[in-house]
C-alpha positions as CSV (number, residue, x, y, z in Angstrom):
1,M,-9.1,14.2,2.2
2,K,-9.5,10.7,3.6
3,L,-7.1,9.9,6.2
4,V,-6.0,6.1,6.6
5,V,-3.9,5.1,9.7
6,G,-1.8,2.3,10.0
7,L,-1.3,1.4,13.9
8,G,1.9,-0.2,15.3
9,N,5.1,1.0,17.1
10,P,8.2,2.7,15.8
11,G,11.5,1.4,15.5
12,L,13.4,-1.6,13.9
13,K,12.9,-3.6,17.2
14,Y,9.1,-3.8,16.5
15,Q,9.4,-4.0,12.7
16,K,8.3,-7.4,11.7
17,T,5.9,-7.7,14.9
18,R,1.9,-8.8,15.2
19,H,1.3,-5.3,16.4
20,N,2.8,-3.9,13.7
21,I,0.6,-5.0,10.9
22,G,-1.0,-1.6,10.3
23,F,2.2,0.2,9.6
24,M,3.3,-3.0,7.1
25,V,-0.2,-2.1,5.1
26,I,0.9,1.5,5.0
27,D,4.4,0.6,4.0
28,D,3.1,-1.5,1.4
29,I,1.5,1.3,-0.3
30,L,3.7,3.5,0.0
31,K,6.3,1.3,-1.7
32,D,3.8,0.4,-4.5
33,A,3.6,4.3,-5.1
34,G,7.0,4.7,-5.1
35,V,6.8,7.5,-2.1
36,Q,8.3,7.8,1.3
37,A,6.4,9.0,4.5
38,R,8.2,11.5,6.1
39,F,8.2,12.2,9.9
40,D,6.3,15.4,11.1
41,A,7.0,16.9,14.6
42,K,3.6,18.8,14.8
43,F,1.8,15.5,14.3
44,N,4.5,13.0,15.9
45,A,3.9,10.9,13.0
46,E,5.4,9.6,9.7
47,I,2.7,11.0,6.6
48,A,2.7,10.8,3.1
49,L,0.2,12.8,1.1
50,L,-0.9,10.9,-1.9
51,N,-3.4,11.6,-4.9
52,V,-4.9,8.4,-5.3
53,G,-7.6,8.2,-8.7
54,G,-7.9,11.9,-8.4
55,K,-8.7,11.8,-4.6
56,K,-6.5,13.1,-2.0
57,V,-5.3,10.8,0.7
58,C,-3.1,11.3,4.2
59,L,-1.7,8.2,4.9
60,A,-0.3,8.0,8.6
61,K,2.0,6.2,11.0
62,P,1.6,7.3,14.5
63,S,5.2,7.4,16.2
64,T,3.7,7.6,19.4
65,F,3.6,3.9,20.1
66,M,0.3,2.0,19.8
67,N,-1.2,3.0,23.0
68,L,-1.3,6.7,22.6
69,S,-2.0,6.7,18.5
70,G,-5.0,9.0,19.0
71,E,-2.6,11.7,19.9
72,A,-0.7,11.9,16.3
73,I,-4.3,11.1,14.8
74,S,-6.4,13.7,16.3
75,K,-3.5,16.3,15.3
76,I,-3.4,15.5,11.6
77,M,-7.1,15.3,11.8
78,H,-7.6,18.6,13.3
79,F,-4.6,20.3,11.0
80,Y,-6.0,19.2,7.9
81,D,-10.0,19.5,8.6
82,I,-10.6,15.9,8.2
83,P,-13.7,14.6,9.5
84,I,-14.2,11.6,11.7
85,D,-16.1,10.3,8.7
86,D,-13.1,10.1,6.6
87,L,-10.7,8.3,8.7
88,L,-9.9,4.6,8.3
89,V,-7.8,3.0,11.1
90,I,-5.8,-0.5,10.1
91,V,-5.0,-2.6,13.3
92,D,-4.5,-5.7,14.4
93,D,-7.1,-7.9,16.1
94,V,-6.1,-11.1,18.7
95,N,-9.4,-11.9,18.4
96,L,-9.5,-12.9,14.6
97,E,-7.6,-15.9,13.2
98,T,-4.2,-14.8,11.3
99,G,-5.1,-13.1,7.9
100,K,-8.9,-12.7,8.9
101,L,-10.3,-9.3,7.7
102,R,-13.2,-7.7,9.8
103,L,-14.3,-4.4,8.6
104,R,-16.4,-2.2,11.1
105,E,-17.7,1.7,10.6
106,S,-18.1,2.4,14.4
107,G,-17.6,0.1,17.7
108,G,-15.2,-0.4,20.9
109,H,-12.2,-1.2,21.2
110,G,-12.2,-4.6,22.2
111,G,-9.5,-4.7,24.2
112,H,-7.0,-2.9,22.0
113,N,-5.0,0.0,24.0
114,G,-4.6,1.5,20.6
115,L,-7.8,1.9,19.7
116,R,-8.8,2.9,23.4
117,N,-6.6,5.6,23.1
118,I,-8.3,6.8,19.5
119,I,-11.9,6.6,21.0
120,G,-10.9,8.7,24.2
121,L,-8.9,11.2,22.2
122,L,-11.9,11.6,19.7
123,H,-14.1,11.0,22.3
124,S,-16.1,9.1,19.5
125,E,-16.5,5.2,18.3
126,A,-17.8,6.4,15.1
127,F,-14.6,5.5,12.8
128,K,-14.1,3.0,10.3
129,R,-11.5,0.6,10.9
130,V,-10.2,-2.7,9.3
131,R,-9.3,-5.4,12.2
132,I,-6.4,-8.0,10.6
133,G,-6.4,-11.1,12.3
134,I,-3.0,-11.9,14.2
135,D,-4.2,-14.7,16.2
136,N,-3.5,-15.3,19.7
137,N,-1.3,-17.7,22.1
138,P,-3.2,-18.0,25.3
139,S,0.1,-19.9,26.7
140,M,1.6,-16.4,26.5
141,P,0.9,-13.1,27.8
142,L,-0.9,-11.2,25.3
143,D,1.9,-8.2,25.2
144,Q,4.5,-10.7,24.7
145,Y,2.7,-12.3,22.0
146,V,1.5,-9.3,20.1
147,L,4.7,-7.5,20.6
148,G,6.8,-11.1,18.9
149,Q,7.6,-12.0,15.7
150,L,5.4,-12.9,13.0
151,T,6.2,-16.3,12.3
152,Q,6.8,-17.5,8.7
153,D,3.7,-19.2,8.3
154,Q,1.8,-15.9,9.5
155,M,4.1,-13.8,7.0
156,I,2.8,-15.9,4.2
157,V,-1.1,-15.5,4.8
158,L,-0.6,-12.2,5.9
159,H,1.0,-11.2,2.8
160,N,-2.0,-12.2,0.9
161,T,-4.1,-10.2,3.4
162,I,-2.0,-7.1,3.2
163,Q,-2.8,-7.3,-0.6
164,Q,-6.3,-7.3,-0.1
165,T,-6.4,-4.4,2.7
166,K,-4.5,-2.2,-0.1
167,D,-7.3,-2.9,-2.7
168,L,-10.2,-2.1,0.0
169,I,-8.3,1.0,0.9
170,E,-8.1,2.0,-2.6
171,M,-11.9,1.3,-2.9
172,Y,-12.4,3.5,0.0
173,V,-10.3,6.1,-1.0
174,S,-12.1,6.3,-4.6
175,G,-15.4,6.7,-2.8
176,I,-17.0,3.4,-2.7
177,P,-19.7,3.3,0.0
178,F,-18.0,1.7,3.1
179,V,-21.1,-0.5,3.6
180,D,-20.3,-1.9,0.0
181,I,-16.7,-2.6,0.9
182,M,-18.0,-4.1,3.8
183,T,-20.1,-6.8,2.5
184,K,-17.3,-7.9,-0.3
185,Y,-14.8,-8.4,2.7
186,N,-16.8,-9.3,5.5
187,T,-18.5,-12.3,3.8
188,Q,-15.2,-13.9,2.4
189,T,-14.2,-17.0,3.9
């Protein structure tokens, strides 16, 4: 089984914020599938188990708040015996322009506290991730920017990016090698 985790913060207050792009991707997949995630206290996450093209996938949205995302992820991986090779994390990135995708098979946290916590709790940087650009505003403190509402222009750009992310997740779940998916999406302009 693959585990696809969208990072974000729970609650209506954070719903359309830049930091919640990972949640938005998961929500869109669930909407298309006509499925709702359910909160599971043992994981402290909303999860949904789906069958995509005959392959099992667990979609998750940690309810731990961004900076503790690794807690929910490690619990889900342990419970379902999911190896780190089958983990894909969807995360926002202030170092990329809005809507830009950057896929990696491993790597550091790049200053992202959600990734920092996951790396710390999994004791590894060797997990796949899709970084979605949300731009940055140097005239604002970083925490205010990422927790701020997406602008209408950003929503328009991100609509297409969310669709691309859903497509690449489907490719990943179906068994297409991640290096091939990276080649396709990292070379797009």
